[in-house]
C-alpha positions as CSV (number, residue, x, y, z in Angstrom):
1,M,18.4,-38.5,-16.7
2,K,17.8,-41.3,-14.2
3,G,20.8,-40.1,-12.2
4,S,19.5,-36.6,-12.0
5,K,16.1,-37.8,-10.9
6,R,17.6,-39.9,-8.2
7,S,19.6,-36.9,-7.0
8,I,16.5,-34.7,-6.9
9,H,14.6,-37.5,-5.1
10,A,17.4,-37.7,-2.5
11,V,17.3,-34.0,-1.9
12,T,13.5,-33.8,-1.6
13,T,13.5,-36.8,0.8
14,W,16.2,-35.1,2.9
15,V,14.2,-31.8,3.0
16,R,11.0,-33.6,3.9
17,R,12.6,-35.3,6.9
18,Q,13.8,-32.0,8.3
19,P,12.0,-30.3,11.3
20,P,9.7,-27.3,10.5
21,K,12.3,-24.8,11.7
22,M,14.9,-26.2,9.4
23,K,12.4,-26.1,6.5
24,A,11.6,-22.5,7.2
25,F,15.4,-21.7,7.4
26,L,16.0,-23.4,4.0
27,A,13.0,-21.6,2.5
28,V,14.4,-18.2,3.6
29,L,17.9,-19.2,2.4
30,L,16.5,-20.2,-1.0
31,G,14.5,-17.0,-1.2
32,L,17.6,-14.8,-0.5
33,A,19.6,-16.8,-3.1
34,A,16.9,-16.2,-5.7
35,L,16.8,-12.4,-4.8
36,L,20.6,-12.2,-5.2
37,F,20.3,-14.0,-8.5
38,L,17.6,-11.6,-9.8
39,R,19.6,-8.6,-8.6
40,I,22.6,-9.7,-10.6
41,V,20.9,-10.9,-13.7
42,V,18.0,-8.4,-14.0
43,H,19.3,-4.9,-14.5
44,D,16.0,-3.1,-14.7
45,H,14.1,-4.2,-11.6
46,D,10.9,-2.6,-12.8
47,S,10.7,-5.4,-15.3
48,L,10.1,-7.8,-12.4
49,F,6.7,-6.2,-11.9
50,V,5.9,-6.7,-15.6
51,A,7.0,-10.3,-15.3
52,A,4.8,-10.8,-12.2
53,E,1.8,-9.5,-14.1
54,F,2.6,-11.7,-17.1
55,V,2.9,-14.9,-15.0
56,H,-0.4,-13.9,-13.2
57,A,-2.0,-13.5,-16.6
58,L,-0.8,-17.0,-17.6
59,G,-2.4,-18.4,-14.4
60,I,-5.7,-16.7,-15.1
61,S,-5.5,-18.1,-18.7
62,V,-5.2,-21.6,-17.3
63,L,-8.1,-20.9,-15.0
64,I,-10.2,-19.7,-17.9
65,Y,-9.3,-22.8,-19.9
66,K,-10.3,-25.1,-17.0
67,L,-13.7,-23.4,-16.7
68,T,-14.5,-23.2,-20.4
69,K,-13.0,-26.4,-21.8
70,E,-13.1,-28.8,-18.9
71,K,-16.5,-27.5,-17.7
72,T,-15.7,-27.9,-14.1
73,C,-14.7,-25.8,-11.1
74,A,-13.7,-28.7,-8.9
75,G,-10.8,-27.8,-6.6
76,L,-11.3,-24.1,-6.9
77,S,-12.2,-21.9,-4.0
78,L,-15.1,-19.5,-4.6
79,K,-14.1,-17.7,-1.4
80,S,-10.6,-17.0,-2.6
81,Q,-12.0,-15.5,-5.8
82,E,-14.5,-13.4,-3.8
83,L,-11.7,-12.1,-1.5
84,T,-9.6,-11.3,-4.7
85,A,-12.5,-9.4,-6.1
86,M,-12.9,-7.5,-2.8
87,F,-9.3,-6.3,-2.5
88,L,-9.2,-5.5,-6.2
89,G,-12.4,-3.4,-5.9
90,V,-11.0,-1.5,-2.9
91,R,-7.7,-1.0,-4.6
92,L,-9.3,0.3,-7.8
93,Y,-11.2,2.9,-5.8
94,C,-8.0,3.9,-4.0
95,S,-6.2,4.1,-7.3
96,F,-8.8,6.5,-8.7
97,V,-8.8,8.8,-5.7
98,M,-5.1,8.5,-4.7
99,E,-2.7,7.5,-7.6
100,Y,-4.0,6.6,-11.0
101,D,-1.3,4.7,-13.0
102,I,-0.7,1.5,-15.0
103,H,-1.6,-0.6,-12.0
104,T,-5.2,0.7,-12.2
105,I,-5.6,-0.6,-15.8
106,L,-4.1,-4.0,-14.9
107,D,-6.3,-4.3,-11.7
108,M,-9.4,-3.4,-13.7
109,A,-8.7,-6.2,-16.2
110,T,-8.0,-8.7,-13.4
111,L,-11.2,-7.7,-11.6
112,V,-13.3,-8.2,-14.7
113,T,-11.8,-11.7,-15.1
114,T,-12.2,-12.5,-11.4
115,L,-15.9,-11.5,-11.5
116,W,-16.4,-13.8,-14.5
117,V,-14.8,-16.7,-12.6
118,I,-17.1,-16.0,-9.7
119,Y,-20.1,-16.0,-12.0
120,M,-19.0,-19.3,-13.6
121,I,-18.6,-21.0,-10.2
122,R,-21.8,-19.7,-8.7
123,F,-24.1,-20.3,-11.6
124,K,-22.8,-22.1,-14.7
125,L,-20.6,-24.8,-12.9
126,K,-22.3,-24.8,-9.5
127,A,-22.8,-28.6,-9.7
128,S,-19.0,-29.2,-9.6
129,Y,-18.2,-26.7,-6.9
130,M,-16.8,-28.3,-3.7
131,D,-18.8,-26.3,-1.2
132,D,-18.0,-28.7,1.7
133,K,-14.3,-28.4,1.0
134,D,-14.3,-24.6,0.7
135,N,-15.0,-24.2,4.4
136,L,-12.8,-21.3,5.6
137,A,-15.2,-18.6,6.7
138,I,-14.5,-15.3,4.8
139,Y,-14.9,-13.2,8.0
140,H,-12.0,-15.1,9.5
141,V,-9.8,-13.4,6.9
142,V,-11.6,-10.0,6.4
143,I,-12.1,-9.0,10.0
144,P,-8.4,-9.3,11.1
145,C,-7.4,-7.3,8.0
146,A,-10.0,-4.6,8.7
147,L,-8.8,-4.3,12.3
148,L,-5.2,-4.2,11.3
149,S,-5.9,-1.5,8.7
150,L,-7.5,0.7,11.4
151,L,-4.4,0.4,13.5
152,I,-1.7,0.6,10.9
153,H,-2.2,2.5,7.7
154,P,-0.4,5.1,5.5
155,T,0.6,8.5,7.0
156,T,0.2,10.4,3.8
157,R,-1.9,13.5,3.3
158,H,-4.9,11.6,1.7
159,H,-8.2,11.4,3.5
160,T,-8.2,9.0,6.5
161,V,-10.9,6.7,5.1
162,N,-8.9,6.3,1.9
163,R,-5.7,5.5,3.8
164,I,-7.4,2.9,5.8
165,L,-9.0,1.3,2.7
166,W,-5.6,1.2,1.0
167,A,-4.1,-0.6,4.0
168,F,-7.1,-3.0,4.0
169,C,-6.5,-4.1,0.4
170,V,-2.8,-4.6,1.0
171,Y,-3.4,-6.9,4.0
172,L,-6.3,-8.7,2.3
173,E,-4.3,-9.4,-0.8
174,A,-1.6,-11.0,1.3
175,V,-4.0,-13.6,2.7
176,S,-6.7,-13.9,0.0
177,V,-5.3,-17.3,-1.2
178,L,-5.9,-18.9,2.2
179,P,-9.3,-20.4,1.3
180,Q,-7.8,-21.9,-1.8
181,L,-5.1,-23.5,0.3
182,R,-7.8,-24.9,2.7
183,V,-9.6,-26.5,-0.3
184,M,-6.4,-28.2,-1.4
185,Q,-5.7,-29.2,2.2
186,N,-9.1,-30.8,2.5
187,T,-8.9,-32.7,-0.9
188,K,-5.2,-33.7,-0.7
189,I,-5.3,-34.3,-4.5
190,V,-4.9,-31.3,-6.8
191,E,-5.7,-31.7,-10.5
192,P,-3.3,-30.2,-13.0
193,F,-5.1,-27.0,-14.0
194,T,-5.7,-25.9,-10.5
195,A,-2.1,-26.8,-9.6
196,H,-0.8,-24.7,-12.5
197,Y,-3.0,-21.8,-11.5
198,V,-1.9,-21.7,-7.9
199,F,1.7,-22.2,-8.8
200,A,1.5,-19.2,-11.2
201,L,0.1,-17.2,-8.3
202,G,3.1,-18.3,-6.2
203,V,5.6,-17.3,-8.8
204,A,3.9,-14.0,-9.6
205,R,3.8,-13.1,-5.9
206,F,7.5,-14.0,-5.5
207,L,8.4,-11.7,-8.5
208,S,6.3,-8.9,-7.0
209,C,8.0,-9.3,-3.6
210,A,11.4,-9.4,-5.3
211,H,10.5,-6.2,-7.1
212,W,9.6,-4.5,-3.9
213,V,12.7,-5.7,-2.0
214,L,15.1,-4.8,-4.7
215,Q,13.5,-1.4,-5.2
216,V,14.0,-0.7,-1.5
217,L,17.7,-1.8,-1.8
218,D,18.2,0.3,-5.0
219,T,16.8,3.4,-3.3
220,R,18.6,2.7,-0.1
221,G,15.4,2.7,1.9
222,R,14.1,6.0,0.4
223,L,11.1,4.1,-1.1
224,L,9.9,3.1,2.3
225,T,10.2,6.7,3.5
226,A,8.1,7.8,0.5
227,L,5.3,5.4,1.6
228,G,5.0,7.3,4.9
229,Y,6.3,6.9,8.5
230,G,5.7,4.7,11.4
231,L,4.9,1.0,11.0
232,W,3.2,1.3,7.6
233,P,6.2,1.0,5.3
234,S,7.4,-2.1,7.2
235,M,3.9,-3.6,7.0
236,V,3.8,-3.1,3.2
237,L,7.1,-5.0,2.8
238,L,6.0,-7.7,5.3
239,S,2.7,-8.2,3.5
240,E,4.6,-8.8,0.2
241,I,6.9,-11.4,2.0
242,V,3.9,-13.1,3.8
243,Q,2.0,-13.7,0.6
244,T,5.1,-15.2,-1.0
245,F,5.8,-17.6,1.8
246,I,2.2,-18.7,2.2
247,L,2.5,-20.4,-1.2
248,A,6.1,-21.5,-0.8
249,D,5.3,-25.0,0.6
250,F,2.8,-25.7,-2.2
251,C,5.3,-24.6,-4.9
252,Y,7.9,-27.0,-3.5
253,Y,5.6,-30.0,-3.9
254,Y,4.4,-28.7,-7.3
255,V,8.0,-28.7,-8.6
256,K,8.7,-32.0,-7.0
257,S,5.6,-33.5,-8.7
258,L,6.5,-32.0,-12.0
259,V,10.0,-33.4,-12.0
260,G,8.6,-36.8,-11.0
261,G,6.4,-36.8,-14.0
262,Q,3.1,-36.8,-12.0
263,L,0.2,-35.1,-13.6
264,V,-1.9,-35.1,-10.4
265,L,-0.4,-33.4,-7.4
266,R,-0.8,-35.3,-4.1
267,L,-0.2,-33.3,-1.0
268,P,1.0,-34.8,2.3
269,S,-0.9,-34.0,5.5
270,G,-0.2,-30.6,6.9
271,V,1.3,-29.1,3.8
272,V,-0.9,-26.1,3.3
């Protein structure tokens, strides 16, 4: 056991000493290896979507426990929750008018939970909310997503407004976690329940991204064609990849901390 811990420590030390470009290359390599593993092991790639939703639900359960049992919202970003509610609300509207399916029911349940979390942070547990640490302005995230959705959106036969709104929620979902990462960057110390929640988000988004990528490979690109033409299909895939890699660095330090037996996650400068 001690030998394995020393080996893991040696590997993590080596990775930490690498320049940013090498770290990015290693992250991409690890991601491709994980995709290859999932493609070989998981025969029904639709089950990856179910797994992503299950892991996300686990993360939300941890969040609910933190707010109800620990009676504190310290370390949580209210702005990330508000951005999540925003893109879920837009996506629900688009689902009702464009494509009603199982995603609609799941999104509705997640939106209700997210609104409850917002209520708890704003009113019940306001005293423990780190307002000074949650300092990434929402408009810095929303405006670029809105502008991008005006320029690049689906080319389907739906109404133009609905197509723009659909693109907006896809782009906003990809970056909605940024305020939460800013909070963790400002505090440098992440308590266990918040760390578990954010790690669950990272795993869920990776599984969702894997589902998309493997579906594209399985259909030999026909899935992208079904989404429309122009830049939109590529942007959908890029958004899935972006929201995965945004959390990759945090997940690395989370696993390292877990292996080292540390209950509180301490982040080095410039991690997130």
